[in-house]
C-alpha positions as CSV (number, residue, x, y, z in Angstrom):
1,M,14.1,14.0,-80.5
2,V,11.4,15.2,-77.7
3,K,8.0,14.3,-77.7
4,E,5.1,16.4,-78.1
5,I,2.1,15.9,-75.7
6,S,-1.1,17.9,-75.0
7,V,-2.2,19.2,-71.7
8,G,-5.8,19.5,-72.4
9,N,-6.3,22.3,-75.3
10,I,-2.5,23.1,-74.9
11,K,0.1,21.0,-76.6
12,I,3.7,20.9,-74.9
13,G,7.0,19.3,-76.3
14,G,8.8,18.5,-79.3
15,D,9.3,21.5,-82.0
16,R,8.1,24.2,-79.1
17,P,9.3,26.6,-76.5
18,L,10.5,25.6,-73.2
19,V,7.4,25.4,-71.0
20,L,7.7,26.0,-67.2
21,V,5.6,24.6,-65.0
22,A,6.7,25.9,-61.5
23,G,4.7,25.8,-58.0
24,P,4.1,25.4,-54.0
25,C,8.0,23.0,-53.2
26,V,5.8,21.5,-49.8
27,I,3.0,20.5,-49.4
28,E,2.1,21.6,-45.7
29,N,-1.4,20.2,-45.2
30,E,-4.5,20.0,-46.6
31,A,-5.8,24.0,-46.8
32,A,-2.6,25.3,-48.1
33,T,-2.6,23.5,-50.5
34,C,-6.2,24.3,-51.7
35,A,-5.6,28.2,-50.6
36,V,-2.7,28.0,-53.4
37,P,-5.4,28.3,-56.6
38,S,-7.2,30.3,-55.3
39,V,-4.5,33.2,-54.8
40,S,-4.4,35.8,-57.8
């Protein structure tokens, strides 16, 4: 059995489809880390 959790108003786990969380694998510095979310 997989536990269902909520992240904000999004539910993950349980009988829901697989969720992939991906992002930068390495944090180079604070400026680079803060710039990543602003790229669209």
